[in-house]
MARKE-704013 format. One record per atom (N, C-alpha, C): x, y, z. Coordinates in steps of 0.001 Angstrom, whole numbers, padded with zeros to 6 digits, always signed. Example, Ala and Ser with C-alpha at 12.3 -4.5 7.8 and 13.67 -1.06 7.14 Angstrom:
<rs>
+013190-005690+007800/+012300-004500+007800/+013200-003300+007800/+012850-002250+007080/+013670-001060+007140/+012900+000030+007870/
</rs>
This chain:
<rs>
+000074-037886+017730/-000799-038549+016780/-000918-039958+017264/-002005-040493+017587/-002201-041808+018039/-002107-042751+016918/-001618-044119+017345/-001553-045034+016353/-002666-046055+016399/-003284-046543+015292/-004276-047536+015472/-003842-048623+014432/-003932-049845+014720/-003768-050979+013828/-005116-051809+013710/-005496-051998+012568/-006708-052632+012144/-006423-053871+011026/-006690-055043+011514/-006425-056113+010545/-007724-056050+009567/-007349-056802+008503/-008392-057047+007404/-009236-055615+007293/-008576-054713+006602/-009211-053384+006708/-009194-052531+005454/-009098-053108+004290/-009074-052525+002989/-010568-052512+002449/-011409-053161+003084/-012857-053300+002582/-013713-053634+003812/-015021-053437+003529/-016071-053866+004619/-015886-053059+005745/-016173-053894+007014/-016199-053298+008415/-014881-052758+008697/-013702-053504+008388/-012411-053063+008718/-012059-051664+008129/-012322-051485+006981/-012169-050243+006117/-013043-049084+006703/-014246-049415+007076/-014918-048294+007754/-014347-047801+009008/-013877-048844+009964/-013120-048607+011045/-011966-047728+010922/-011185-048160+009842/-009841-047368+009592/-010122-045879+008993/-011206-045903+008313/-011582-044468+007696/-012098-043550+008900/-012652-044076+009903/-013247-043493+011175/-012168-042950+011921/-011167-043844+012117/-009901-043501+012976/-008992-042351+012192/-008927-042522+010930/-008064-041561+010115/-008814-040264+010327/-010180-040350+010148/-010876-038901+010446/-010746-038321+011855/-010362-038974+012658/-010034-038588+014022/-008706-038324+014346/-007931-038433+013327/-006392-037892+013450/-005495-038891+013840/-005957-040119+013710/-004966-041176+014184/-004018-041583+012975/-002952-042154+013151/-001994-042798+012157/-002563-044252+012040/-002964-044703+010959/-003684-046002+010780/-002809-047010+009937/-002646-048076+010610/-001859-049210+009662/-003017-050293+009555/-003263-050521+008070/-004252-051335+007500/-003536-052651+007065/-004432-053663+006833/-003832-054918+006465/-004873-055694+005361/-004220-056322+004585/-004978-057197+003621/-004341-058511+003205/-004910-059401+002658/-004110-060636+002547/-003823-060956+001049/-004777-060607+000052/-004440-060997-001311/-005250-060047-002236/-006130-059313-002045/-006839-058285-003115/-006082-057239-003325/-005008-057232-004325/-004182-056161-004553/-005076-055035-005194/-005924-055291-005979/-006783-054292-006963/-007442-053366-005764/-008294-054121-004701/-008979-053137-003908/-008086-052345-002930/-006762-053034-002496/-005873-052317-001691/-005253-051149-002620/-004870-051319-003793/-004300-050253-004555/-005313-049092-004736/-006606-049432-004886/-007565-048316-005134/-007815-047590-003870/-007649-048154-002828/-007867-047460-001458/-006525-046733-001163/-005413-047141-001610/-004178-046513-001319/-004220-045145-002077/-004808-045177-003347/-004850-043924-004075/-005856-042942-003614/-006973-043332-002954/-008001-042460-002353/-007238-041952-000949/-006657-042690-000209/-006063-042204+000845/-004866-041153+000733/-004084-041437-000386/-003165-040545-000596/-003518-039108-000808/-004701-038955-001384/-005389-037699-001743/-005887-036949-000355/-006510-037749+000564/-007064-037285+001504/-006342-037338+002929/-005476-038345+003063/-004725-038580+004358/-003239-038826+004116/-002628-038110+003363/-001264-038353+003076/-000321-038428+004431/+000459-039314+004320/+001478-039409+005602/+000862-039932+006747/-000494-040416+006657/-001208-040772+007760/-001638-042253+007925/-000965-042907+007147/-001385-044439+007138/-000394-045305+006280/-000444-046453+006515/+000345-047586+005824/-000471-048718+005690/-000219-049472+004409/-001189-050523+004046/-000226-051793+003963/-000428-052868+004629/+000551-054019+004809/-000044-055159+004180/+000404-055814+003275/-000042-057112+002818/+000476-058302+003596/-000327-058915+004145/+000002-060057+004894/-001079-061035+005188/-000740-062385+005166/-002017-063460+005323/-001896-063734+006724/-002954-063255+007393/-003049-063355+008794/-003855-064622+009123/-004030-065592+008178/-004502-067063+008445/-003449-067780+008837/-002002-067286+008950/-000948-068035+009256/-000135-067460+010140/+000550-068305+011044/+001378-067712+012092/+002540-067042+011415/+003158-067520+010380/+004310-066815+009663/+003787-065432+009150/+002644-065469+008455/+002061-064180+008076/+001860-063119+009145/+001529-063682+010205/+001208-062808+011409/+002479-062121+011884/+003569-063020+011988/+004790-062531+012470/+005368-061500+011488/+005303-061683+010066/+005768-060510+009227/+004841-059259+009374/+003634-059426+009578/+002785-058145+009878/+003260-057385+010942/+003391-058147+012190/+003772-057551+013218/+005294-056760+013272/+006162-057373+012529/+007446-056653+012376/+007225-055526+011600/+006527-055646+010405/+006355-054360+009453/+005636-053312+010378/+004613-053656+011030/+004024-052620+011891/+004908-051727+012914/+005812-052655+013760/+006613-052126+014581/+007745-051356+013888/+008149-051720+012638/+009123-050876+011987/+008517-049597+011596/+007241-049468+011555/+006541-048216+011176/+006211-047293+012368/+005665-048016+013514/+005480-047260+014660/+005734-048148+015898/+006284-047601+016939/+006814-048324+017933/+005759-048373+019050/+004804-047441+019177/+003812-047501+020228/+002512-047583+019660/+001536-048347+020123/+000244-048624+019715/-000706-048114+020771/-001802-047542+020269/-002967-046980+020990/-004121-047777+020776/-004533-048076+019704/-005691-048840+019320/-005232-050156+018631/-005743-051314+018944/-005524-052506+018178/-006938-053226+017881/-007324-053318+016661/-008588-053906+016254/-008296-055184+015610/-008767-056262+016011/-008600-057563+015385/-009944-057848+014622/-009863-057715+013156/-011089-057898+012432/-010960-058988+011424/-009956-059557+011238/-009827-060615+010330/-010771-061828+010630/-011446-062348+009583/-012288-063467+009777/-012711-064033+008468/-012894-065466+008676/-013473-066166+007360/-014605-067137+007810/-015186-067491+006889/-016306-068526+007155/-016501-069526+006137/-017247-070600+006484/-017558-071588+005515/-019014-071909+005768/-019659-072490+004619/-020967-072740+004633/-021131-074349+004068/-020689-075101+005223/-020709-076558+005033/-021511-077115+005952/-022095-078255+005739/-022971-079168+006537/-022220-079919+007659/-022688-080105+008757/-021833-080849+009914/-021127-082041+009451/-021794-082805+008656/-021347-084019+008048/-020256-083891+007090/-020095-082779+006587/-019353-082552+005472/-017852-081896+005924/-017882-081268+007078/-016886-080412+007519/-015557-081451+007717/-014351-080771+007233/-013014-081573+007328/-012258-081051+008386/-011132-081781+008861/-010457-081134+009770/-009712-079838+009277/-009221-080053+007972/-008452-078798+007379/-009438-077450+007401/-010674-077860+006927/-011568-076628+006806/-011827-076174+008344/-012066-076859+009259/-012193-076551+010723/-011086-075751+011229/-009690-076289+010999/-008638-075705+011450/-008415-074331+010964/-008602-074232+009640/-008391-072924+008792/-009179-071866+009443/-010505-072212+009690/-011379-071148+010251/-010910-070852+011710/-010520-071738+012450/-010219-071560+014016/-008735-070812+013855/-007927-071023+013064/-006705-070411+012882/-006877-068882+012572/-007776-068663+011481/-007960-067313+011056/-008697-066465+012163/-009735-067065+012733/-010745-066181+013491/-010319-066255+014957/-009582-067269+015429/-009329-067292+016840/-007885-067353+017222/-007211-068318+016683/-005847-068520+017127/-004846-067492+016827/-004844-067066+015410/-003888-065953+014976/-004323-064715+015769/-005497-064261+015867/-005958-063029+016622/-005329-063052+018029/-005239-064364+018762/-004679-064333+020064/-003188-064024+020061/-002523-064645+019143/-001047-064624+019074/-000573-063090+018532/-001471-062600+017755/-001321-061201+017252/-001196-060316+018551/-002161-060387+019322/-002345-059586+020589/-001002-059963+021458/-000700-061127+021533/+000470-061458+022344/+001659-060715+021922/+002043-060825+020582/+003086-060087+019977/+003077-058706+020194/+001922-058095+020067/+001975-056566+020169/+001885-056077+021707/+001663-057091+022605/+001377-056626+023880/+002193-055662+024589/+003481-055820+024354/+004567-054984+024967/+004538-053474+024405/+003894-053305+023261/+003945-052106+022530/+002744-051162+022536/+001716-051797+023301/+000467-051070+023471/+000761-049995+024575/+000289-049021+024327/+000500-047889+025336/-000355-048042+026574/-000178-047523+027704/-000883-047430+028895/-002234-046843+028560/-003368-047194+028921/-004840-046746+028753/-004920-046893+027224/-004373-047838+026534/-004845-048117+025191/-005969-049104+025159/-006360-049521+023936/-007516-050183+023730/-007357-051468+022640/-007831-052649+023030/-007820-053718+022040/-009358-053926+021845/-009868-054068+020689/-011256-054532+020143/-011193-055777+019368/-011901-056794+019537/-012066-057903+018810/-013440-057621+018061/-013360-057931+016677/-014751-057929+016085/-015126-059388+016113/-016135-059723+016865/-016792-060922+017078/-017953-060941+016153/-019060-061595+016548/-020345-061702+015666/-021411-062100+016632/-022701-061720+015927/-023831-062216+016628/-023869-063622+016564/-023301-064454+015538/-023509-065807+015446/-022695-066559+016389/-021771-065782+017175/-021092-066366+018394/-022065-066405+019511/-023180-065819+019552/-024161-065871+020387/-025268-066678+020118/-025699-066587+018754/-026969-067360+018161/-026460-068200+017269/-026685-069587+017646/-026230-070700+016692/-026835-070527+015225/-025897-070868+014355/-026217-071030+012864/-025898-072335+012434/-026651-073190+011870/-026621-074441+011599/-025281-074687+010374/-025246-073801+009363/-024368-073915+008392/-023015-073168+008581/-022788-072603+009694/-021636-071803+009869/-021019-072267+011454/-020994-073554+011601/-020700-074003+012936/-019206-073655+013304/-018259-073967+012493/-016954-073422+013001/-016774-071897+013112/-017478-071185+012346/-017282-069675+012389/-017947-069367+013627/-019255-069656+014053/-019800-069420+015250/-019111-069731+016433/-018471-071180+016512/-017556-071518+017499/-016381-070601+017787/-015663-070051+016645/-014557-069350+016747/-014908-068064+017239/-016106-067561+016768/-016496-066050+017271/-016887-066066+018838/-017385-067231+019369/-017753-067480+020610/-016524-067554+021387/-015338-068076+020791/-014043-068032+021360/-013581-066727+021601/-013718-065905+020572/-013403-064565+020566/-013878-063869+021672/-015192-063947+021838/-015813-063207+023009/-015177-063578+024242/-014954-064842+024496/-014583-065177+025840/-013158-064927+025890/-012237-064795+024778/-010886-064359+024909/-010712-062988+025342/-011838-062140+024944/-011861-060903+025259/-011935-060599+026679/-012995-061286+027299/-013012-061344+028919/-011838-061791+029473/-011347-062759+029033/-010030-063528+029601/-008794-062582+029480/-008678-061772+028600/-007511-060886+028563/-007650-059593+029574/-008698-059378+030061/-008800-058027+030768/-007851-058101+031856/-007789-059247+032723/-006708-059261+033830/-005288-059085+033233/-005059-059567+032282/-003616-059562+031674/-003299-058193+031389/-004124-057206+031021/-003964-055871+030793/-004367-054784+031765/-004716-055286+032857/-005179-054489+034026/-004344-053485+034486/-003120-054009+034674/-002074-053051+035251/-001687-051875+034555/-001742-052000+033166/-001476-050857+032246/-002720-050147+031907/-003940-050535+032591/-005171-049945+032316/-005583-050014+030853/-005235-050975+030141/-005478-051276+028803/-006736-052062+028690/-007808-051622+028023/-009219-052150+028101/-009184-053171+026797/-009968-054199+027002/-010195-055330+026054/-011774-055489+025944/-012288-055410+024766/-013745-055711+024475/-013976-056480+023133/-015056-056906+023050/-015606-057397+021682/-016832-056792+021232/-016826-056525+019998/-018031-056030+019510/-018666-057117+018395/-019986-057413+018646/-020690-058529+017809/-021597-057896+016860/-021070-057650+015549/-022091-057322+014696/-023046-058206+014231/-024185-057840+013858/-025240-058749+013151/-024864-058956+011491/-025773-058821+010811/-025559-058817+009264/-025439-057415+008849/-024297-057320+008137/-023777-055923+007650/-023670-055870+006276/-023983-054769+005578/-024076-054592+004066/-022673-054514+003776/-021914-055529+003713/-020527-055673+003164/-020700-056203+001754/-019680-056387+000992/-019710-056807-000377/-020384-058331-000427/-019934-059275+000587/-020332-060518+000648/-021634-060625+001077/-022304-059907+001894/-023743-059975+002131/-024589-059229+001086/-024098-058278+000302/-024877-057586-000707/-025094-058609-001911/-024051-059554-001975/-024175-060518-003069/-025147-061746-002852/-025683-061729-001673/-026566-062811-001266/-027837-062654-001953/-028565-063601-002275/-029745-063688-003185/-030991-062884-002425/-031828-062229-003087/-032971-061353-002439/-033660-062271-001448/-033706-063493-001658/-034579-064454-000792/-033871-064657+000480/-032532-064841+000541/-031854-064987+001661/-031734-063664+002479/-031544-062477+001803/-031493-061233+002303/-032862-060923+003100/-033917-061246+002405/-035453-060998+003010/-035485-061930+004243/-034925-063113+004083/-035031-063852+005288/-034620-063440+006539/-033150-062970+006265/-032331-062112+007381/-033150-061010+007986/-033598-060095+007071/-034357-058777+007467/-035682-059139+008273/-036196-060135+007854/-037455-060589+008591/-037223-061052+010176/-035882-061602+010453/-035420-062057+011569/-035028-060785+012493/-034848-059722+011868/-034132-058556+012524/-035142-057476+012818/-035310-057043+014020/-036262-056267+014454/-036314-054896+013674/-035077-054355+013312/-035291-053063+012612/-035491-053378+011033/-035511-054574+010568/-035853-054935+009180/-034936-054583+008156/-033596-054546+008398/-032545-054291+007602/-031154-054646+008049/-030220-054685+007142/-028782-054817+007498/-028203-053671+008060/-027052-053798+008783/-026305-052671+009125/-025748-052043+008190/-025199-050806+008411/-024264-050065+007662/-022895-050342+008145/-021698-050552+007446/-020495-050723+007900/-019961-049444+008844/-020656-048271+008466/-020245-047224+009287/-020720-047129+010656/-021995-047898+010773/-022610-048000+012163/-021715-048713+013072/-021073-049869+012434/-020113-050650+013280/-018997-049836+013703/-018558-049129+012561/-017228-048355+012879/-017551-047214+014065/-018701-046623+013967/-018993-045646+015046/-018920-046242+016353/-019591-047447+016527/-019462-048015+017864/-018141-048623+018287/-017398-048963+017112/-015876-049415+017592/-015020-048242+018041/-015338-047138+017550/-014588-045970+017926/-015032-045526+019239/-016245-045626+019564/-016844-045287+020992/-016170-046064+022106/-016063-047476+021688/-015364-048445+022723/-014041-048230+022695/-013297-047897+021686/-011789-047593+021766/-011554-046355+022565/-012469-045409+022686/-012098-044290+023366/-012745-044108+024687/-013515-045016+025047/-014069-045093+026334/-013267-045947+027453/-012727-045246+028226/-011661-045869+029170/-012475-046833+030186/-013900-046832+030337/-014538-047608+031361/-015186-048594+030823/-015218-048955+029524/-015769-050072+028958/-014714-051178+028932/-014955-052253+029545/-013825-053197+029645/-014378-054622+029971/-013912-055430+029116/-014417-056969+029328/-015708-057013+028747/-016278-056247+027948/-017737-056259+027527/-017817-056819+026215/-018899-057528+025864/-019170-058144+024706/-020601-057538+024288/-020387-056530+023243/-021427-055572+022758/-022129-055956+021475/-023178-056301+021650/-023983-056710+020264/-024563-055464+019728/-024296-055479+018249/-024958-054487+017440/-025532-055250+016233/-026869-055636+016441/-027514-056628+015382/-028785-056164+015023/-029193-054977+015504/-030588-054527+014988/-031577-055328+015691/-031287-056149+016588/-032518-057096+017114/-032488-058322+016288/-031379-058758+016000/-031539-060158+015200/-032173-061351+015961/-032804-062103+015559/-033537-063279+016150/-034593-062965+017213/-035030-061651+016973/-036228-061349+017880/-037487-062101+017631/-037661-062795+016531/-038798-063583+016451/-038497-064931+015609/
</rs>
């Protein structure tokens, strides 16, 4: 049974990726930072469908200390990793002139710095021909004025994926980034009808993605041994006009 680790995976895109890998027979280690209610609900659901096939770990992956705790708990559960998916991310919606150093640093730590050190900590335990996938964003490709630190951090993730290819080449471990557009997660569904309509009008397919569509692509990338160093957009044709 292969082992997969997915950060930020009790809801949204991360949950869909976890469920996909569970359905393919993987042992899946999931993570969340603070929403105990959501995590407990998922735990109950998975106990019925996938007993003894998963572990859910509470750890704040916006901090280095939280990351170290998470890594230790993962390795106490499984010693060999086949798939590592870095999905943790936060955003802010502040104007350029209002951004503080603390806010900027928090986004960079959560979205870029801690994911890098997470990979570093796990690197010796990833099996040969394993796979690492970072969840980037189309906003790391297309500028967005009210999410500057988010976009910059995701652009950094995209370049990090390319930069790590040589580090893992000897073990034939692939490293890629997936760049979703706007996805129907809880946060996006809560947006006003006006904002959602504006986003849909900028998207060639005229809709938000389903989390399962991102999960399907992620699984394909994880299991294809010749996709390597790629930044793969899945955005429905965002900003086509």
